[in-house]
Short mmCIF file of the C-alpha atoms (twelve columns), coordinates in Angstrom:
data_MODEL
# 
_entry.id   MODEL 
# 
loop_
_atom_site.group_PDB 
_atom_site.id 
_atom_site.type_symbol 
_atom_site.label_atom_id 
_atom_site.label_alt_id 
_atom_site.label_comp_id 
_atom_site.label_asym_id 
_atom_site.label_seq_id 
_atom_site.Cartn_x 
_atom_site.Cartn_y 
_atom_site.Cartn_z 
_atom_site.pdbx_PDB_model_num 
ATOM 1   C CA . MET A 1   -3.571  -82.052 60.301 1 
ATOM 2   C CA . LYS A 2   -1.819  -81.503 56.979 1 
ATOM 3   C CA . LYS A 3   -4.920  -82.583 55.036 1 
ATOM 4   C CA . ARG A 4   -7.031  -80.176 57.025 1 
ATOM 5   C CA . ILE A 5   -4.751  -77.229 56.119 1 
ATOM 6   C CA . VAL A 6   -4.752  -78.188 52.437 1 
ATOM 7   C CA . LYS A 7   -8.537  -78.574 52.451 1 
ATOM 8   C CA . ARG A 8   -9.071  -75.157 54.085 1 
ATOM 9   C CA . SER A 9   -6.586  -73.542 51.724 1 
ATOM 10  C CA . LEU A 10  -8.398  -74.963 48.693 1 
ATOM 11  C CA . ILE A 11  -11.763 -73.794 50.019 1 
ATOM 12  C CA . ILE A 12  -10.402 -70.270 50.624 1 
ATOM 13  C CA . LEU A 13  -8.776  -70.143 47.164 1 
ATOM 14  C CA . GLY A 14  -12.028 -71.342 45.593 1 
ATOM 15  C CA . LEU A 15  -14.033 -68.646 47.379 1 
ATOM 16  C CA . VAL A 16  -11.557 -65.920 46.403 1 
ATOM 17  C CA . GLY A 17  -11.665 -67.125 42.787 1 
ATOM 18  C CA . LEU A 18  -15.470 -67.180 42.799 1 
ATOM 19  C CA . ILE A 19  -15.611 -63.630 44.206 1 
ATOM 20  C CA . GLY A 20  -13.099 -62.465 41.592 1 
ATOM 21  C CA . VAL A 21  -15.084 -63.984 38.715 1 
ATOM 22  C CA . THR A 22  -18.289 -62.441 40.088 1 
ATOM 23  C CA . ILE A 23  -16.708 -58.963 40.205 1 
ATOM 24  C CA . ILE A 24  -15.326 -59.274 36.678 1 
ATOM 25  C CA . LEU A 25  -18.684 -60.430 35.296 1 
ATOM 26  C CA . TYR A 26  -20.492 -57.590 37.090 1 
ATOM 27  C CA . ILE A 27  -18.154 -55.000 35.577 1 
ATOM 28  C CA . MET A 28  -18.411 -56.517 32.087 1 
ATOM 29  C CA . PHE A 29  -22.206 -56.734 32.069 1 
ATOM 30  C CA . ALA A 30  -23.100 -53.660 34.139 1 
ATOM 31  C CA . PRO A 31  -25.768 -51.543 32.454 1 
ATOM 32  C CA . HIS A 32  -24.450 -48.465 30.688 1 
ATOM 33  C CA . ARG A 33  -25.999 -45.036 30.995 1 
ATOM 34  C CA . ASP A 34  -28.454 -44.233 28.224 1 
ATOM 35  C CA . THR A 35  -27.106 -40.890 27.055 1 
ATOM 36  C CA . GLN A 36  -30.020 -40.058 24.805 1 
ATOM 37  C CA . SER A 37  -32.692 -40.460 27.490 1 
ATOM 38  C CA . SER A 38  -30.625 -38.638 30.145 1 
ATOM 39  C CA . PRO A 39  -31.057 -34.891 30.678 1 
ATOM 40  C CA . VAL A 40  -28.564 -32.416 29.216 1 
ATOM 41  C CA . ASP A 41  -26.116 -30.937 31.743 1 
ATOM 42  C CA . PHE A 42  -24.808 -28.096 29.524 1 
ATOM 43  C CA . ASN A 43  -26.068 -26.236 26.423 1 
ATOM 44  C CA . LEU A 44  -23.153 -24.688 24.526 1 
ATOM 45  C CA . SER A 45  -22.206 -23.524 21.088 1 
ATOM 46  C CA . ALA A 46  -19.297 -25.300 19.429 1 
ATOM 47  C CA . GLN A 47  -17.354 -22.007 19.459 1 
ATOM 48  C CA . GLU A 48  -17.875 -21.546 23.213 1 
ATOM 49  C CA . LEU A 49  -16.692 -25.073 23.999 1 
ATOM 50  C CA . VAL A 50  -13.625 -24.798 21.735 1 
ATOM 51  C CA . ARG A 51  -12.678 -21.373 23.124 1 
ATOM 52  C CA . GLU A 52  -13.031 -22.636 26.703 1 
ATOM 53  C CA . SER A 53  -10.897 -25.700 25.869 1 
ATOM 54  C CA . LEU A 54  -8.124  -23.756 24.149 1 
ATOM 55  C CA . ASP A 55  -7.989  -21.193 26.974 1 
ATOM 56  C CA . ASP A 56  -7.521  -23.879 29.658 1 
ATOM 57  C CA . ALA A 57  -7.848  -27.547 28.662 1 
ATOM 58  C CA . ALA A 58  -7.228  -28.835 32.196 1 
ATOM 59  C CA . ALA A 59  -9.978  -26.669 33.694 1 
ATOM 60  C CA . THR A 60  -12.348 -27.697 30.894 1 
ATOM 61  C CA . ASN A 61  -11.658 -31.382 31.528 1 
ATOM 62  C CA . ASP A 62  -12.164 -30.861 35.279 1 
ATOM 63  C CA . LYS A 63  -15.498 -29.170 34.586 1 
ATOM 64  C CA . TYR A 64  -16.957 -31.709 32.140 1 
ATOM 65  C CA . LEU A 65  -15.223 -35.041 32.960 1 
ATOM 66  C CA . SER A 66  -16.180 -37.162 35.963 1 
ATOM 67  C CA . GLU A 67  -13.979 -39.676 37.718 1 
ATOM 68  C CA . ASP A 68  -16.898 -42.087 38.058 1 
ATOM 69  C CA . GLY A 69  -17.150 -42.378 34.266 1 
ATOM 70  C CA . ASP A 70  -20.402 -40.435 33.961 1 
ATOM 71  C CA . SER A 71  -19.003 -37.413 32.163 1 
ATOM 72  C CA . LYS A 72  -21.270 -34.466 31.451 1 
ATOM 73  C CA . ILE A 73  -23.913 -34.700 28.738 1 
ATOM 74  C CA . MET A 74  -24.020 -31.647 26.525 1 
ATOM 75  C CA . ALA A 75  -26.071 -30.206 23.715 1 
ATOM 76  C CA . ILE A 76  -23.717 -28.494 21.265 1 
ATOM 77  C CA . THR A 77  -24.937 -26.159 18.544 1 
ATOM 78  C CA . GLY A 78  -22.770 -25.456 15.532 1 
ATOM 79  C CA . ILE A 79  -22.315 -25.572 11.785 1 
ATOM 80  C CA . VAL A 80  -21.607 -28.954 10.179 1 
ATOM 81  C CA . ALA A 81  -18.125 -28.685 8.627  1 
ATOM 82  C CA . SER A 82  -17.627 -32.349 7.683  1 
ATOM 83  C CA . ILE A 83  -19.193 -35.792 7.982  1 
ATOM 84  C CA . GLU A 84  -16.942 -38.856 8.003  1 
ATOM 85  C CA . LYS A 85  -16.922 -42.450 9.237  1 
ATOM 86  C CA . ASP A 86  -14.596 -43.867 11.884 1 
ATOM 87  C CA . PHE A 87  -13.007 -47.331 11.974 1 
ATOM 88  C CA . ASP A 88  -16.157 -48.817 13.541 1 
ATOM 89  C CA . ASP A 89  -18.253 -47.425 10.664 1 
ATOM 90  C CA . ASN A 90  -19.867 -44.813 12.941 1 
ATOM 91  C CA . GLN A 91  -20.607 -41.315 11.673 1 
ATOM 92  C CA . VAL A 92  -18.315 -38.521 12.916 1 
ATOM 93  C CA . VAL A 93  -19.689 -35.001 12.472 1 
ATOM 94  C CA . LEU A 94  -17.382 -31.998 12.872 1 
ATOM 95  C CA . LEU A 95  -19.078 -28.832 14.144 1 
ATOM 96  C CA . LYS A 96  -16.803 -25.935 13.276 1 
ATOM 97  C CA . ALA A 97  -17.044 -22.405 11.906 1 
ATOM 98  C CA . GLU A 98  -14.714 -21.507 9.029  1 
ATOM 99  C CA . THR A 99  -12.820 -19.000 11.161 1 
ATOM 100 C CA . ASP A 100 -12.226 -21.354 14.123 1 
ATOM 101 C CA . ASP A 101 -8.908  -23.124 14.701 1 
ATOM 102 C CA . ALA A 102 -10.573 -26.233 16.135 1 
ATOM 103 C CA . GLY A 103 -14.046 -27.725 16.256 1 
ATOM 104 C CA . VAL A 104 -16.124 -30.332 18.040 1 
ATOM 105 C CA . LYS A 105 -15.972 -33.906 16.689 1 
ATOM 106 C CA . CYS A 106 -19.208 -35.718 17.487 1 
ATOM 107 C CA . THR A 107 -19.044 -39.513 17.178 1 
ATOM 108 C CA . PHE A 108 -22.401 -41.220 16.709 1 
ATOM 109 C CA . MET A 109 -23.406 -44.767 17.669 1 
ATOM 110 C CA . LYS A 110 -24.783 -47.620 15.594 1 
ATOM 111 C CA . GLY A 111 -28.327 -46.750 16.630 1 
ATOM 112 C CA . THR A 112 -27.979 -43.048 15.808 1 
ATOM 113 C CA . ASN A 113 -25.832 -43.154 12.644 1 
ATOM 114 C CA . LYS A 114 -28.906 -42.791 10.434 1 
ATOM 115 C CA . ASN A 115 -29.694 -39.393 12.009 1 
ATOM 116 C CA . ALA A 116 -26.193 -38.120 11.226 1 
ATOM 117 C CA . GLU A 117 -26.489 -39.245 7.615  1 
ATOM 118 C CA . ALA A 118 -29.394 -36.808 7.179  1 
ATOM 119 C CA . LEU A 119 -27.180 -33.816 8.044  1 
ATOM 120 C CA . LYS A 120 -25.692 -31.620 5.332  1 
ATOM 121 C CA . ILE A 121 -22.418 -29.702 5.350  1 
ATOM 122 C CA . GLY A 122 -23.004 -26.019 6.054  1 
ATOM 123 C CA . GLU A 123 -26.244 -26.394 7.999  1 
ATOM 124 C CA . GLN A 124 -26.628 -25.534 11.662 1 
ATOM 125 C CA . THR A 125 -27.572 -28.311 14.062 1 
ATOM 126 C CA . THR A 126 -27.626 -29.212 17.734 1 
ATOM 127 C CA . ILE A 127 -26.054 -32.515 18.760 1 
ATOM 128 C CA . LYS A 128 -26.329 -34.217 22.139 1 
ATOM 129 C CA . GLY A 129 -23.467 -36.333 23.451 1 
ATOM 130 C CA . VAL A 130 -20.999 -37.137 26.236 1 
ATOM 131 C CA . TYR A 131 -17.886 -34.972 26.629 1 
ATOM 132 C CA . ARG A 132 -14.556 -36.865 26.373 1 
ATOM 133 C CA . VAL A 133 -11.560 -34.606 25.536 1 
ATOM 134 C CA . ALA A 134 -10.834 -30.877 25.372 1 
ATOM 135 C CA . ALA A 135 -9.463  -29.132 22.292 1 
ATOM 136 C CA . SER A 136 -5.747  -28.436 22.352 1 
ATOM 137 C CA . TYR A 137 -2.822  -27.290 20.251 1 
ATOM 138 C CA . ASP A 138 -0.266  -29.983 19.350 1 
ATOM 139 C CA . GLU A 139 3.098   -28.243 19.115 1 
ATOM 140 C CA . ASP A 140 4.805   -31.274 17.543 1 
ATOM 141 C CA . PHE A 141 2.429   -31.338 14.584 1 
ATOM 142 C CA . GLU A 142 1.683   -27.610 14.745 1 
ATOM 143 C CA . GLU A 143 -2.054  -28.169 14.502 1 
ATOM 144 C CA . TYR A 144 -5.165  -27.920 16.640 1 
ATOM 145 C CA . GLU A 145 -6.939  -31.004 17.954 1 
ATOM 146 C CA . ASP A 146 -10.716 -30.937 18.222 1 
ATOM 147 C CA . VAL A 147 -12.977 -31.413 21.243 1 
ATOM 148 C CA . ILE A 148 -14.253 -35.015 21.301 1 
ATOM 149 C CA . VAL A 149 -17.875 -35.810 22.131 1 
ATOM 150 C CA . GLU A 150 -19.163 -39.407 21.950 1 
ATOM 151 C CA . GLU A 151 -22.472 -41.317 22.036 1 
ATOM 152 C CA . CYS A 152 -24.052 -38.563 19.948 1 
ATOM 153 C CA . ASP A 153 -27.420 -38.005 18.326 1 
ATOM 154 C CA . VAL A 154 -29.008 -35.090 16.473 1 
ATOM 155 C CA . LEU A 155 -31.317 -33.013 18.669 1 
ATOM 156 C CA . ILE A 156 -32.186 -30.196 16.264 1 
ATOM 157 C CA . LYS A 157 -31.617 -29.945 12.540 1 
ATOM 158 C CA . GLU A 158 -31.874 -26.394 11.206 1 
ATOM 159 C CA . ASN A 159 -31.480 -25.156 7.628  1 
# 
Protein backbone atom coordinates (compact mmCIF):
# COMPACT_ATOMS: atom_id res chain seq x y z
CA MET A 1 0.00 0.00 0.00
CA LYS A 2 2.78 2.40 0.95
CA LYS A 3 4.76 1.54 -2.19
CA ARG A 4 1.70 2.17 -4.31
CA ILE A 5 1.27 5.69 -2.85
CA VAL A 6 4.95 6.51 -3.37
CA LYS A 7 4.83 5.19 -6.94
CA ARG A 8 1.72 7.26 -7.80
CA SER A 9 3.21 10.33 -6.16
CA LEU A 10 6.40 10.00 -8.21
CA ILE A 11 4.42 9.54 -11.42
CA ILE A 12 2.32 12.64 -10.67
CA LEU A 13 5.41 14.71 -9.79
CA GLY A 14 7.11 13.54 -12.99
CA LEU A 15 4.10 14.54 -15.10
CA VAL A 16 3.84 17.95 -13.42
CA GLY A 17 7.58 18.50 -13.98
CA LEU A 18 7.30 17.47 -17.63
CA ILE A 19 4.36 19.85 -18.18
CA GLY A 20 6.28 22.66 -16.48
CA VAL A 21 9.38 22.12 -18.64
CA THR A 22 7.19 22.01 -21.77
CA ILE A 23 5.55 25.35 -20.89
CA ILE A 24 8.89 27.01 -20.17
CA LEU A 25 10.39 25.76 -23.44
CA TYR A 26 7.33 26.93 -25.39
CA ILE A 27 7.59 30.43 -23.92
CA MET A 28 11.35 30.62 -24.54
CA PHE A 29 11.18 29.46 -28.15
CA ALA A 30 7.83 30.94 -29.21
CA PRO A 31 8.09 32.82 -32.51
CA HIS A 32 8.27 36.58 -32.16
CA ARG A 33 6.24 38.98 -34.25
CA ASP A 34 8.09 40.27 -37.30
CA THR A 35 7.62 44.01 -36.86
CA GLN A 36 8.97 44.97 -40.25
CA SER A 37 6.61 42.74 -42.24
CA SER A 38 3.57 43.65 -40.10
CA PRO A 39 1.28 46.51 -41.13
CA VAL A 40 1.57 49.93 -39.48
CA ASP A 41 -1.16 50.71 -36.93
CA PHE A 42 -0.47 54.47 -36.64
CA ASN A 43 1.26 57.12 -38.79
CA LEU A 44 2.40 60.04 -36.64
CA SER A 45 4.93 62.82 -36.61
CA ALA A 46 7.45 62.78 -33.78
CA GLN A 47 6.00 66.10 -32.54
CA GLU A 48 2.46 64.69 -32.41
CA LEU A 49 3.54 61.62 -30.45
CA VAL A 50 5.63 63.65 -27.98
CA ARG A 51 2.85 66.22 -27.46
CA GLU A 52 0.30 63.45 -26.88
CA SER A 53 2.65 61.75 -24.39
CA LEU A 54 3.44 64.90 -22.42
CA ASP A 55 -0.24 65.87 -22.25
CA ASP A 56 -1.27 62.49 -20.78
CA ALA A 57 1.33 59.71 -20.57
CA ALA A 58 -1.10 57.19 -19.06
CA ALA A 59 -3.66 57.67 -21.84
CA THR A 60 -0.90 57.42 -24.46
CA ASN A 61 0.36 54.16 -22.96
CA ASP A 62 -3.21 52.81 -22.84
CA LYS A 63 -3.67 53.70 -26.51
CA TYR A 64 -0.43 52.24 -27.89
CA LEU A 65 0.58 49.46 -25.42
CA SER A 66 -1.11 46.06 -25.37
CA GLU A 67 -1.28 43.69 -22.43
CA ASP A 68 -0.65 40.72 -24.72
CA GLY A 69 2.79 42.09 -25.62
CA ASP A 70 1.88 43.05 -29.19
CA SER A 71 2.12 46.81 -28.76
CA LYS A 72 1.16 49.06 -31.64
CA ILE A 73 3.44 49.39 -34.66
CA MET A 74 3.91 52.96 -35.77
CA ALA A 75 5.52 54.92 -38.55
CA ILE A 76 7.03 58.09 -37.08
CA THR A 77 8.20 60.98 -39.21
CA GLY A 78 10.67 63.49 -37.83
CA ILE A 79 14.04 65.17 -38.08
CA VAL A 80 17.11 63.17 -37.05
CA ALA A 81 18.61 65.00 -34.05
CA SER A 82 21.23 62.40 -33.04
CA ILE A 83 22.49 58.91 -33.83
CA GLU A 84 24.11 56.86 -31.08
CA LYS A 85 24.75 53.23 -30.13
CA ASP A 86 23.29 51.44 -27.12
CA PHE A 87 24.98 48.84 -24.91
CA ASP A 88 24.08 46.06 -27.36
CA ASP A 89 25.77 47.99 -30.19
CA ASN A 90 22.41 48.80 -31.81
CA GLN A 91 21.79 52.17 -33.44
CA VAL A 92 19.54 54.60 -31.53
CA VAL A 93 18.14 57.46 -33.61
CA LEU A 94 16.54 60.46 -31.89
CA LEU A 95 13.78 62.17 -33.89
CA LYS A 96 13.33 65.62 -32.42
CA ALA A 97 12.83 69.20 -33.59
CA GLU A 98 15.09 71.85 -32.06
CA THR A 99 12.18 73.54 -30.32
CA ASP A 100 10.75 70.36 -28.73
CA ASP A 101 11.35 69.44 -25.09
CA ALA A 102 11.45 65.71 -25.82
CA GLY A 103 11.79 63.48 -28.86
CA VAL A 104 11.32 59.91 -30.02
CA LYS A 105 14.22 57.49 -29.45
CA CYS A 106 14.13 54.74 -32.06
CA THR A 107 16.23 51.67 -31.23
CA PHE A 108 17.20 49.54 -34.23
CA MET A 109 17.97 45.82 -34.33
CA LYS A 110 21.05 43.94 -35.50
CA GLY A 111 19.45 43.31 -38.89
CA THR A 112 18.43 46.94 -39.42
CA ASN A 113 21.41 48.81 -37.93
CA LYS A 114 22.94 49.31 -41.38
CA ASN A 115 19.88 51.32 -42.49
CA ALA A 116 20.22 53.66 -39.51
CA GLU A 117 23.90 54.23 -40.27
CA ALA A 118 22.89 55.76 -43.61
CA LEU A 119 20.88 58.51 -41.89
CA LYS A 120 22.32 61.99 -41.40
CA ILE A 121 21.64 64.47 -38.61
CA GLY A 122 19.22 67.16 -39.75
CA GLU A 123 17.44 65.14 -42.43
CA GLN A 124 13.80 64.15 -42.27
CA THR A 125 12.95 60.45 -42.19
CA THR A 126 10.16 58.03 -41.37
CA ILE A 127 10.96 55.15 -39.03
CA LYS A 128 8.80 52.12 -38.33
CA GLY A 129 8.88 50.46 -34.92
CA VAL A 130 7.02 49.17 -31.86
CA TYR A 131 5.88 51.65 -29.20
CA ARG A 132 7.26 51.00 -25.68
CA VAL A 133 7.15 54.09 -23.39
CA ALA A 134 5.57 57.55 -23.43
CA ALA A 135 7.53 60.77 -23.03
CA SER A 136 7.44 62.30 -19.58
CA TYR A 137 8.95 64.97 -17.38
CA ASP A 138 11.22 63.72 -14.57
CA GLU A 139 10.86 66.19 -11.71
CA ASP A 140 13.81 64.73 -9.78
CA PHE A 141 16.25 65.38 -12.62
CA GLU A 142 14.27 68.31 -14.02
CA GLU A 143 14.46 66.98 -17.56
CA TYR A 144 12.23 65.43 -20.20
CA GLU A 145 12.42 61.75 -21.06
CA ASP A 146 11.86 60.71 -24.66
CA VAL A 147 9.27 58.37 -26.18
CA ILE A 148 10.84 54.93 -26.70
CA VAL A 149 10.22 52.94 -29.88
CA GLU A 150 11.99 49.60 -30.46
CA GLU A 151 12.58 47.07 -33.27
CA CYS A 152 12.97 49.95 -35.71
CA ASP A 153 13.86 50.28 -39.37
CA VAL A 154 13.97 53.20 -41.81
CA LEU A 155 10.88 53.40 -44.02
CA ILE A 156 11.57 56.66 -45.85
CA LYS A 157 14.75 58.69 -46.06
CA GLU A 158 14.20 62.26 -47.24
CA ASN A 159 16.77 65.01 -47.77
